[in-house]
N, C-alpha and C positions, 0 to 999 in steps of 0.2 A: 587737843583733845580734854576736856573736862574729866574732874575724879567721876562725876555722876554719867558719864556718857562711857568713860573705862569700865567703871563697875558694871554697869547694865550690857555691856558689850562682854564681859568674861561671863555674867549669868545666861545670856545667850548662846555663848558658845557652850556651856555646861549643858543646857538644855539638848544642843543637837549632837553632843557627844553622845548624851542617852538615848536620843533616839535613832543613832546610828548604830548603837550597841544592844539594846535590849532586845529578848528573844520575841519574838510573834508570839502577839495575845490572839486571844479567840476571838471571833468576829462578834458575838454577846456580849463578852466582857469589855472589849474596844468599844462598842458603840456604849454601853451604858455608863463607862469613864469618859467619854467625849461629852456626853450628855451632862453629866457634873461639870464637866469643863466650862462648858459652855454658860450654866447658872452661875457659876463662880468669877468666870475671866470676863465672860462678854457681857452679862447682865449687872455685874457689882453686888450680887447678893450674899457672896460670904459674908464670913464675923470679920475679916482684916487681918487674923492672925497670922502668923509665920506656917502654920500647920495647913491652913486652907489656900493658901497662895501656893505653896511649893506642892501639895496634892493636886490643887486643880493644874499646874504647870505640868507635872507629869502625867495627870490624866490627859491632856491636851495633847501630849506628845502621842497617846495611847501605851502610855505605863500603867503600873498599878495604883500610884498614887500612893507610894509608900517612903518617897525619899524624905529623908530629914534635915530641916532647913541647916540645924548646927552641923550637919557634915557637910551641906552645901560651901558655907562659909569658909569650912576649915579648910576644905580642898582648896579654894581660892586664895587662903592665907589673910582672911581680910577679917576675920572675926565679926563682930557685930556691925563692923562700920559701914555693911552693905544697906542696912536697914531692914532685911527682912527678918529678923527677929520682931518687929513690932508692926506697928499699921503702915501704909503705904505713903510715902514722902508726899506731901502737895505740891503740886505742878511736875511731877516727876513725869517720865515718860510713860512708864507703869500706869499711872493716876489716870493719865489720859484716856486710857481705856481704848473702847472702840469709836472714840467722837472723830477721829478723822475717817474712820470708816465709812461714817452716816453724812461725810460732809459738814462737819461741823466746826472745821479748821479752814480757814479763810486759803483761798490760793495761794500759791508761790509765785514768785515772779522767777520766769525762766529766761537766759538770756541763749539765743540759738543761733548759730552763723547759717542754717541752712532749711532746707523746706525736708527735714527728716520723719520718716512715718517710725510705726511701731515695727514693721517688719526691716528697716534698716538697724533699730535697735536689735532685734533677733539676731540678724545676720554680723552686727559688728561682736556681740556676746560670744557667739560660736566660735568666733577667732581666738580666744584667750582659754576655750577648752585645754584641759591638763598644765593650767601655769598654779603652782603652789599655793596653797592659804598660809601665807605669815599674817598675823596678826598686827595690825599700824598698816599695812604694807600698802603700797599705792603705784608701784612698779612692776608691770607684768616680766621685766627681767630676773627678778628677785622674788615676787610674788603679791598677793594683793588680800585683804580682808574682803567683806561682804561689802562695805560701802566706797571702797576704794575701786572694786572692780566694778560697781555701778556707777562711780563717778566717771571711771577712766572709759567705759563704753559711750557715754553721755558727751565724754567730752571729744572720742574720737569723731562724732558726730557735729563737733563745734556746739553743744548745748552744753552750758556751767552749769555743774549741780554743786552744792554745798559739800563738803566730806564726810559729815559723819550721818549715821541713820536719822537721828533725832531732828535734823535739818532737811534730810533729804524728802523726810516723811510730810513734809508742809509745802513741799513744792508742786508744780501741777496744778490737776483739778481732781477733785475725789471720784472713785467710782465706787457705786454705791454696794456692789457685791460681786462677789466672787464669778459668780454666773455672767456677769455683764464685763468682768476684765476681758482685755483684748490682748494680742500679743505685743509685747514691748511696756508693759504696762509695770509697776514697782510694786511689789508685795510685800509689805511689811509686818512682820508676825512679833506675837507676845512683848509687847509694852514700846517697840521699838528697838529690841534687843538683836534683830536680823532683819534682812530685807535680799529680795532675790527680783529676778525678772522672769514676768511668765512670758512665756512659751506658745501658750493656747492649745488645747487638745489635752487638757491636765498633764501639762509639762511646764517645769521651771528650769531655770540654771541659776546657779549663785555660786560662789566661794564659801565654801560650809565651815567646816573646822578644822583646826591644827592636825596635820597629817593627811589630809584629804587635797585634792585638786578641782580646780573647776570644773562644774562636769552638769549635764544634763540629767532630769531625774524628776520623777513623780513628785507633782505637787502635792507636799502633804499641809500644805496652808490650807487651811478650813474656816470658815465664819468664827467658829471658837475660839481659835488662836491669831487669827488676823485684828492688827489693828488700824492699818489703812491700805488702799490700793489707790497709789498716785497714777494719774496719766500725763506724761511728761512733753510730750509730742504725738500727734494726731494718731487715731489709732491704726495699729497694721489688722491683715486680716490673717485668719487662721487657715494655713495651709492644709 
């Protein structure tokens, strides 16, 4: 795993910890925050500085947007090496934005050993409920991270996926919107910092953050924080 990918993953962990621990926001303020996030993250109309980025990230998660960029880097022990103290690094997953979501990225090559469908993906994913999150993990006996989990699920079906999110998000074919997502599709959020499996009916399953286990949850992913939706095998039907 490259330094860029490791840094991106740690940013994703920090974001999801904030999501899991934040107090509930009012519907009015949450709606306003999400609208602001959509402008800065999805349409890339922000100023590009660290304050705008972190505020948009917090807003997309439903928080107040008051997170300080210096506090974020300090908490990760990486200082200014993250690059979030300035403009986004060209060519990075975050800079790619929502290009994959709209199909701008080319479809990747998927090697499959069978005729699996999205429903098969869902069934296999559910077998791992309760497995702990372990950063960098790929073994269900000891724990998996988000991309280790998705890689393992598809491997069980004879489908070979790359190890990290930044490569997984280029596999299969793009799905234009969350409204068109089907069970078994991959949901990539926050510039490639996190990946989950869509179950249909507003539900998703993922390996979330340290201290948590693989679990089914309400899909907090939305157009303002989604980077890509990828269909690796033929679509499954919602149950």
